[in-house]
C-alpha atoms as one frame of an Amber mdcrd trajectory, in Angstrom:
protein
 154.287 -57.306 -86.904 153.922 -56.690 -83.193 157.420 -57.522 -82.366 159.042
 -55.706 -85.293 156.809 -52.718 -85.544 154.235 -52.107 -83.009 156.204 -52.662
 -79.663 159.282 -50.747 -80.797 156.993 -47.906 -81.741 155.206 -48.070 -78.363
 158.585 -47.733 -76.810 159.110 -44.319 -78.391 155.869 -42.926 -76.585 154.554
 -42.523 -73.075 151.785 -45.408 -72.998 151.250 -45.444 -69.275 147.678 -44.276
 -69.672 147.071 -45.894 -73.085 144.406 -48.732 -73.548 144.689 -51.278 -76.246
 141.501 -52.753 -77.780 141.195 -55.604 -80.348 138.484 -58.057 -81.401 138.469
 -61.739 -80.456 139.706 -62.986 -83.796 141.774 -66.141 -83.229 144.898 -64.621
 -84.875 144.650 -61.704 -82.432 144.270 -63.921 -79.354 147.086 -66.499 -79.689
 148.889 -66.959 -76.294 152.000 -65.392 -77.485 150.164 -62.312 -78.883 148.113
 -61.877 -75.700 151.431 -62.316 -73.678 153.027 -59.504 -75.631 150.060 -57.096
 -75.298 149.855 -57.822 -71.555 153.536 -57.092 -71.218 153.007 -53.666 -73.075
 149.574 -52.665 -71.615 149.269 -54.631 -68.424 145.552 -54.558 -67.221 144.665
 -51.894 -69.909 144.069 -54.685 -72.584 140.509 -54.949 -73.812 140.350 -58.279
 -75.762 139.351 -61.922 -75.381 141.784 -63.301 -72.804 142.588 -59.599 -71.799
 141.785 -57.875 -68.517 138.611 -56.557 -69.950 136.862 -58.944 -72.210 135.503
 -57.502 -75.525 132.034 -58.994 -76.732 132.353 -61.562 -79.419 131.069 -60.605
 -82.968 130.848 -56.905 -81.820 131.413 -54.993 -84.977 128.493 -52.827 -84.198
 130.618 -51.456 -81.268 133.919 -50.949 -82.967 134.382 -47.584 -84.770 137.143
 -49.187 -86.883 134.733 -51.732 -88.309 131.586 -49.752 -88.712 133.230 -46.552
 -89.927 136.997 -46.068 -90.370 137.922 -48.871 -92.695 134.990 -48.172 -95.098
 135.743 -44.410 -94.968 139.467 -44.706 -95.625 138.958 -47.338 -98.306 136.462
 -45.110-100.251 138.985 -42.254-100.232 142.221 -44.242-100.726 140.867 -45.949
-103.907 139.145 -42.877-105.316 142.092 -42.127-107.715 142.684 -45.897-108.409
 146.347 -46.179-107.249 148.378 -48.262-109.630 151.535 -48.801-107.450 152.146
 -49.931-103.876 153.823 -46.324-103.103 150.839 -44.533-104.377 148.491 -46.782
-102.302 150.669 -46.256 -99.205 150.777 -42.393 -99.732 146.989 -42.292-100.127
 146.463 -44.195 -96.896 148.925 -41.921 -94.996 147.128 -38.912 -96.496 143.566
 -40.003 -95.593 144.500 -40.935 -92.013 146.378 -37.690 -91.555 143.441 -35.604
 -92.881 140.925 -37.340 -90.668 140.400 -34.475 -88.242 139.009 -34.041 -84.773
 135.709 -33.001 -85.836 135.232 -36.245 -87.734 136.402 -38.216 -84.795 134.057
 -36.480 -82.442 131.164 -37.475 -84.642 132.336 -41.047 -84.768 132.477 -40.952
 -80.905 129.020 -39.513 -80.647 127.679 -42.222 -83.009 129.505 -44.860 -80.938
 127.905 -43.728 -77.770 124.470 -43.883 -79.448 125.354 -47.427 -80.462 126.227
 -48.387 -76.949 122.875 -46.922 -75.688 120.982 -48.637 -78.461 122.706 -52.041
 -77.529 121.985 -51.603 -73.878 118.341 -50.717 -74.715 117.905 -53.682 -76.996
 119.513 -55.873 -74.363 122.433 -56.732 -76.523 120.697 -57.673 -79.679 122.580
 -57.359 -83.045 122.189 -54.178 -84.980 121.651 -54.610 -88.620 120.975 -50.894
 -89.119 120.485 -48.579 -86.075 116.756 -47.339 -86.265 116.666 -43.630 -87.127
 113.789 -43.039 -84.771 116.118 -44.161 -81.990 118.851 -41.606 -82.987 116.096
 -38.930 -83.518 114.626 -39.545 -79.959 118.089 -39.611 -78.512 119.164 -36.267
 -80.037 115.787 -34.674 -79.041 116.405 -35.687 -75.370 119.891 -34.351 -75.198
 120.485 -30.633 -74.550 123.691 -28.785 -75.411 124.543 -25.669 -73.328
């Protein structure tokens, strides 16, 4: 997949400032995979064995895990696609319709998660306490 799809697509774009992040799953961190990613991203690789190490079992910190996949799945399967083409069309539509405002909210939530993880000294988050979020929002001012 990397060789046939991802790397050729990267070559069509200016990726000099782009960072790549992935989790530490074994299939993502095989030597050949890491070598390909290091060639493409240099020191802008956030991964196990990358220039910046990503914490193990860190789904609490990964917007793709805690938000995007569930959100996309709920909308993609809403009309119960019966063919692969229909499924692919739904995926493309849902991703294309995910607008900047939604992504801004995800990033706000992500920074709150980072703050919570720091405050709790790295403990696992089953559910982020609502009172933590309330206190954080009350302490922020928007001008």
